[in-house]
C-alpha positions in Angstrom: 8.6 -4.3 -36.2 6.3 -1.4 -35.1 7.2 1.5 -37.3 5.0 4.0 -35.5 7.0 3.3 -32.3 10.0 5.3 -33.7 7.9 8.3 -34.9 7.6 11.4 -32.7 4.6 11.1 -30.4 3.8 14.8 -30.7 3.8 14.7 -34.5 1.5 11.7 -34.6 -1.0 13.2 -32.2 -1.0 16.5 -34.0 -1.6 14.8 -37.3 -4.5 12.8 -35.7 -6.0 16.0 -34.3 -5.9 17.7 -37.7 -7.5 14.6 -39.3 -10.3 14.6 -36.8 -11.1 18.3 -37.4 -10.9 17.9 -41.1 -13.3 14.9 -40.9 -15.7 17.1 -38.8 -15.6 19.9 -41.3 -16.2 17.5 -44.2 -19.1 15.9 -42.3 -20.7 19.3 -41.7 -20.4 20.4 -45.3 -21.8 17.2 -46.6 -24.8 17.5 -44.2 -25.3 21.1 -45.1 -25.4 20.3 -48.8 -27.8 17.4 -48.3 -30.3 19.5 -46.4 -30.3 22.1 -49.2 -31.0 19.4 -51.8 -33.4 17.0 -50.1 -34.4 17.7 -46.5 -34.3 14.5 -44.4 -34.9 13.7 -40.7 -31.9 14.2 -38.4 -32.8 11.3 -36.1 -31.3 8.7 -38.4 -28.0 10.5 -38.5 -27.9 10.9 -34.8 -28.2 7.1 -34.5 -25.3 6.6 -36.9 -23.3 9.2 -34.9 -23.9 7.4 -31.6 -23.0 4.1 -33.1 -19.7 5.3 -34.6 -18.7 7.1 -31.4 -19.6 3.9 -29.4 -17.4 1.8 -31.7 -14.6 4.4 -31.2 -15.0 4.3 -27.4 -14.9 0.5 -27.4 -11.7 0.4 -29.5 -10.1 3.0 -27.2 -11.0 1.0 -24.1 -9.7 -2.2 -25.5 -6.5 -0.7 -26.6 -6.0 1.1 -23.3 -6.3 -2.2 -21.5 -3.7 -3.7 -23.8 -1.3 -0.9 -23.1 -1.8 -1.2 -19.3 -1.2 -4.9 -19.5 2.1 -4.4 -21.4 3.2 -1.7 -19.0 2.6 -3.9 -16.0 4.4 -6.8 -17.7 7.5 -4.6 -18.3 7.5 -3.5 -14.7 7.1 -7.0 -13.4 10.1 -8.2 -15.5 12.4 -5.6 -13.9 11.3 -6.8 -10.4 11.7 -10.5 -11.5 15.2 -9.7 -12.9 16.3 -8.0 -9.7 15.0 -10.9 -7.7 16.8 -13.4 -9.9 20.1 -11.6 -9.6 19.7 -11.3 -5.9 19.0 -15.0 -5.5 22.1 -15.9 -7.5 24.1 -13.5 -5.4 22.9 -15.1 -2.2 23.7 -18.6 -3.5 27.3 -17.5 -4.2 27.9 -17.8 -0.4 27.7 -21.6 -0.8 30.4 -21.7 -3.5 34.0 -22.6 -2.7 36.3 -19.6 -2.1 37.9 -19.6 -5.6 34.5 -18.9 -7.1 32.4 -17.0 -4.6 34.1 -13.6 -4.7 34.4 -13.6 -8.5 30.8 -14.6 -8.9 29.7 -11.8 -6.6 31.7 -9.2 -8.5 30.4 -10.4 -11.9 26.8 -10.3 -10.6 27.4 -6.7 -9.4 28.7 -5.7 -12.8 25.7 -7.4 -14.3 23.2 -5.6 -12.1 25.0 -2.3 -13.0 24.6 -3.2 -16.7 20.9 -3.6 -16.2 20.7 -0.2 -14.5 22.6 1.2 -17.5 20.0 -0.4 -19.8 17.2 1.4 -18.0 19.2 4.7 -18.1 19.7 4.3 -21.8 16.0 5.0 -22.3 15.1 4.8 -26.0 18.6 5.3 -27.2 19.1 2.1 -29.3 22.9 2.5 -29.4 23.2 2.6 -25.6 20.6 -0.1 -25.2 22.5 -2.4 -27.6 25.8 -1.7 -25.7 24.1 -2.5 -22.4 22.6 -5.7 -23.7 25.9 -6.7 -25.3 27.7 -6.2 -22.0 25.0 -8.2 -20.2 25.4 -11.1 -22.6 29.1 -11.1 -22.2 28.7 -11.2 -18.4 26.2 -14.1 -18.9 29.1 -16.2 -20.4 31.5 -15.3 -17.6 29.0 -16.0 -14.8 27.9 -19.2 -16.5 31.5 -20.3 -16.8 31.9 -20.0 -13.1 28.8 -22.1 -12.5 30.1 -24.8 -14.9 33.5 -24.9 -13.2 31.9 -25.0 -9.7 29.6 -27.9 -10.7 32.4 -29.6 -12.6 34.6 -29.7 -9.5 31.8 -30.6 -7.1 29.5 -32.7 -9.3 27.4 -33.9 -6.4 27.4 -30.6 -4.5 23.8 -29.4 -4.2 24.8 -25.7 -3.5 26.9 -25.6 -6.7 24.0 -27.0 -8.7 21.6 -24.6 -7.0 23.8 -21.7 -8.1 23.9 -22.9 -11.6 20.1 -23.1 -11.7 19.8 -19.5 -10.4 22.2 -18.3 -13.1 20.1 -20.0 -15.6 17.1 -18.1 -14.2 19.0 -14.8 -14.6 19.6 -15.6 -18.2 16.0 -16.6 -18.8 14.5 -13.4 -17.3 17.0 -11.4 -19.4 15.3 -12.8 -22.5 11.9 -12.1 -21.2 12.7 -8.5 -20.4 14.3 -7.9 -23.8 11.2 -9.3 -25.5 8.7 -7.3 -23.5 10.5 -4.0 -24.4 9.7 -4.7 -28.1 6.3 -6.1 -27.5 4.1 -3.1 -28.5 0.6 -2.5 -29.6 0.5 -3.4 -33.4 0.4 -0.5 -35.8 -2.8 -1.7 -37.3 -4.7 -1.0 -34.1 -3.5 2.7 -34.2 -4.6 2.9 -37.8 -7.9 1.4 -36.8 -8.3 4.1 -34.1 -7.5 6.7 -36.6 -9.9 5.4 -39.3 -12.8 4.9 -36.8 -12.1 8.3 -35.3 -12.2 10.0 -38.6 -15.5 8.3 -39.6 -17.1 9.0 -36.1 -16.2 12.7 -36.2 -17.4 13.0 -39.8 -20.8 11.5 -38.9 -21.0 13.5 -35.7 -21.0 16.7 -37.7 -23.4 15.6 -40.4 -26.3 16.3 -38.0 -24.9 19.8 -37.4 -24.8 20.4 -41.1 -28.4 19.3 -41.4 -29.3 21.7 -38.7 -27.1 24.4 -40.2 -25.5 24.9 -36.9 -21.8 24.6 -36.4 -20.4 23.1 -33.2 -16.7 23.9 -33.4 -16.0 24.2 -29.7 -17.7 20.9 -28.6 -16.1 19.1 -31.6 -12.7 20.4 -30.7 -13.2 19.5 -27.0 -14.2 16.0 -28.0 -11.1 15.7 -30.3 -8.9 16.8 -27.4 -10.5 14.1 -25.1 -9.8 11.4 -27.7 -6.3 12.6 -28.1 -5.7 12.5 -24.4 -6.7 8.8 -24.3 -4.6 8.0 -27.4 -1.7 9.9 -25.8 -2.0 7.8 -22.6 -2.1 4.6 -24.7 1.0 5.6 -26.7 2.8 6.7 -23.6 2.1 3.4 -21.7 3.2 1.5 -24.8 6.5 3.4 -25.1 8.7 2.2 -22.2 11.6 4.5 -21.3 10.4 7.1 -23.8 7.3 8.8 -22.5 6.2 10.6 -19.4 5.1 7.5 -17.6 8.2 5.7 -16.6 8.3 2.2 -15.1 11.2 2.9 -12.7 14.0 0.5 -11.6 14.2 1.1 -7.9 14.4 -2.6 -7.2 17.5 -2.9 -9.4 19.2 0.2 -8.0 18.6 -1.0 -4.5 20.0 -4.4 -5.5 23.2 -2.7 -6.8 23.6 -0.9 -3.5 23.2 -4.2 -1.5 25.6 -6.0 -3.7 28.2 -3.3 -3.3 27.8 -3.4 0.4 28.2 -7.2 0.5 31.5 -7.3 -1.5 34.6 -7.9 0.5 36.8 -4.8 0.9 
């Protein structure tokens, strides 16, 4: 379980910003005291500063790519789920009359439950209710598939419908898993630790020169925070500013409603 996922994004970023500024201040004071005691060349500290900032940039780039990959995976699962439900709905046309209409209605209810899951956002209570309804509909739809195959054992369309229902259930599990598949907390702690060290070292040289660089340091901290914000936002589906969207599922609901017998 990723505990940071449930914390306020604004609070985490504000805390990180304060830590970066504190690290910069500590680095400046440490450099200022060292130059008063034993003057030393600044070039060596500039090398350490560049190395630390390079490590920070590398970690941010790696983490950003992880967040984008997870974001794309979640978007793909919504499309895959809509396609799976649509395929199952099309194959109901081959079922005998006792099963076809009921299967279509249940698949419509299922698609609506998946839209409700998206609309629930980060509300765990609403998400649990939508998933519970989806799993209940799984049983009902699968029951129809079992009955259809049982009455028409050698009927290829009935077997094909059962396979499509199995695909719907499979992609449900994938979508549920991808929602909780987040960047590990340890990586965020690593970013925080490396960032603090990098900002501390970056201001040691300023302390040796006895020249504060508050504005450039603050601007650099803001840039780092922007990248971390994008990473966290991409990693928080249905919570942040960057939303995946469920247009494919809403369009499917409209198509299924239009295809139901009046």
